[in-house]
C-alpha positions as CSV (number, residue, x, y, z in Angstrom):
1,M,73.9,84.8,112.0
2,T,70.5,83.0,111.9
3,L,69.1,86.3,113.3
4,V,69.9,88.0,110.2
5,P,67.4,87.9,107.6
6,M,68.0,85.8,104.7
7,A,66.4,88.8,102.5
8,L,69.2,91.2,103.7
9,K,72.0,88.9,103.5
10,E,71.1,87.9,99.8
11,A,70.1,91.9,99.1
12,V,73.7,92.9,100.3
13,A,75.2,89.7,98.2
14,K,73.7,90.9,94.9
15,V,74.6,94.3,95.5
16,M,78.1,93.8,96.1
17,G,78.7,91.6,93.1
18,F,77.0,94.5,91.1
19,G,79.6,96.8,92.5
20,C,82.5,94.3,92.1
21,A,81.8,94.4,88.2
22,K,81.9,98.1,88.4
23,Y,84.7,99.3,91.3
24,G,86.4,95.9,91.5
25,R,86.5,93.2,94.3
26,D,86.9,94.6,97.7
27,N,87.4,98.2,96.6
28,W,85.1,99.6,99.4
29,K,87.6,98.1,102.0
30,A,91.0,98.6,100.2
31,G,93.9,100.3,102.4
32,E,92.1,102.0,105.3
33,G,88.6,102.1,104.0
34,L,86.6,104.8,102.4
35,D,86.1,107.8,104.4
36,W,82.4,107.6,106.1
37,H,81.1,110.4,104.4
38,R,81.0,108.7,101.0
39,P,78.9,105.6,102.2
40,M,76.6,107.4,104.3
41,A,76.2,109.8,101.3
42,A,75.4,107.2,99.3
43,A,73.0,105.3,101.9
44,M,71.4,108.6,102.1
45,R,70.7,109.5,98.3
46,H,69.4,105.7,98.0
47,L,67.0,106.3,101.0
48,D,66.2,109.6,99.6
49,K,65.3,108.2,96.3
50,H,63.4,105.3,97.8
51,N,61.2,107.8,99.7
52,E,60.3,109.3,96.4
53,G,58.7,106.9,95.2
54,M,61.7,105.4,93.0
55,L,61.8,101.9,94.5
56,I,64.3,100.8,91.6
57,D,68.2,102.0,90.9
58,E,67.9,102.6,87.1
59,E,71.8,101.7,86.6
60,S,71.9,98.3,88.5
61,G,68.1,97.4,88.3
62,M,68.0,96.7,92.1
63,P,65.9,98.2,94.9
64,H,67.4,101.7,96.2
65,I,67.1,100.0,100.0
66,W,69.3,97.2,98.7
67,H,71.9,99.8,98.0
68,A,71.2,101.7,101.4
69,A,71.5,98.8,103.2
70,T,74.7,97.7,101.7
71,N,76.4,101.3,102.5
72,I,75.5,100.7,105.8
73,A,77.2,97.4,106.3
74,F,80.1,98.9,104.9
75,L,79.7,101.7,107.9
76,C,79.5,98.8,110.3
77,H,82.6,97.2,108.9
78,Y,84.7,100.3,109.1
79,M,83.4,100.8,112.9
80,K,84.2,97.5,114.1
81,L,87.8,97.5,112.5
82,G,88.3,101.1,113.0
83,M,88.8,101.6,109.4
84,G,87.8,104.6,107.4
85,G,87.4,107.8,109.4
86,M,84.4,110.3,109.9
87,V,85.2,113.1,108.1
88,R,83.1,116.1,108.4
89,K,83.6,119.8,106.8
90,T,82.7,122.4,109.0
91,E,81.7,125.8,108.1
92,S,82.3,129.3,109.8
93,I,79.5,131.7,110.9
94,L,80.6,133.7,107.5
95,G,80.0,130.2,105.5
96,D,83.8,130.0,104.9
97,E,84.7,126.0,104.5
98,N,87.3,125.3,106.7
99,E,89.7,122.0,106.4
100,S,88.0,118.7,107.1
101,E,88.4,117.4,110.6
102,E,88.8,114.1,111.7
103,Q,86.7,112.5,114.3
104,S,86.4,108.8,115.4
């Protein structure tokens, strides 16, 4: 664990503390975990905000990059333990939405 930058550990810990107050402790790993699209989409939203020059999340007062790192940490946890699941919505050529298909 000494190879992981302390700044990353501290950032993820601070965002997770904020998440505990907002969502409850360990909600992200309750049951089988979240479907992967949720933390993936959240990470992308935070990265988009960062790339648009909005460095700080208004709600938490913490950097968007910290929030993105936290969501990626969730995905790493799910992948290692086989939790959650990648759910992808597919569309037909006509644009009709089909049922979600699970991918591992």
